C-alpha angles and dihedrals in degrees: 000000000000119000120192121337120250098356101100116118092215116132128178119197106208092192093059093040116101093186093243090150099226091129090054090052099046102037108106093201101044094243090152130055136178118232127168092353093305129107114223139173104251102175112019092173091062090065114113092189095241092148097227092126095051093045091052099042105105092197102049092242095136130065126183131156098233119210096027130106119009097350090062092046093052093047092047090050092051093047097045099033091239128130110274113240129182095205 
């Protein structure tokens, strides 16, 4: 499920990344993938900004402002019973 295009706060610093693969394991939407021994963001727009990747990156190679954008809208919708909106 894609949210809004090009609005995700997700950043991946390839210089800090050791390609441990934790982000690939913990990401619920498969935003990251390993290819040729390197971890890359493959589908940035699938990110729901939950923050799991950043919390589990032992090298600080990932930044994301969790709880903003569509993730916050979906949670607010679930908690209040309203229709989630990413606007």
